[in-house]
C-alpha positions, -999 to +999 in steps of 0.1 A: +395-169-059+418-170-029+408-172+007+421-145+029+430-147+065+413-124+091+445-105+094+446-099+056+409-088+056+416-064+084+439-045+061+409-036+040+392-018+069+395+020+071+384+042+099+371+078+101+378+085+138+360+112+157+378+134+182+357+119+210+355+083+219+323+063+216+337+037+241+339+044+278+353+022+306+329+032+334+351+023+364+388+015+360+388+002+396+365-027+385+390-037+359+419-034+384+403-054+412+376-076+398+388-087+364+422-104+367+421-117+331+412-084+315+389-102+291+382-073+268+419-073+259+414-109+246+381-109+228+382-075+210+391-082+173+404-046+169+427-048+199+411-016+212+416-023+249+451-023+265+459-027+302+486-002+312+496+001+348+463+005+367+441+017+339+424+003+308+434+023+278+409+026+250+421+031+214+386+037+200+400+048+166+405+012+156+371-001+168+354-025+145+320-016+160+312-053+165+298-047+200+317-076+216+329-054+244+293-044+252+282-080+257+315-096+267+325-076+297+312-097+327+309-066+348+290-045+322+318-019+327+321-007+291+297+018+276+294+013+239+277+038+215+277+042+178+302+068+166+287+101+155+274+102+120+300+100+093+326+085+117+336+050+125+346+020+105+345+018+067+345-016+050+360-023+016+354-054-003+383-068-023 
């Protein structure tokens, strides 16, 4: 049995994205003025958060639903909810 890297395991993940995001940045100005390191862009394993210009862009379609953004943002500026029923991440074992 071979050991797989995290990157290899991520290829086994599939998503059923909803048309509405379950992730919300509450105040983009907080990201712009109070958070110079944009920490959510560093600790999110799905690389959902991208800083572009003066706003945080959220690619919720690739969210791993781990909740790290909910607890990792030092300003509690991210609202995280479960995706609506039938949507979200689908894990495959292989």
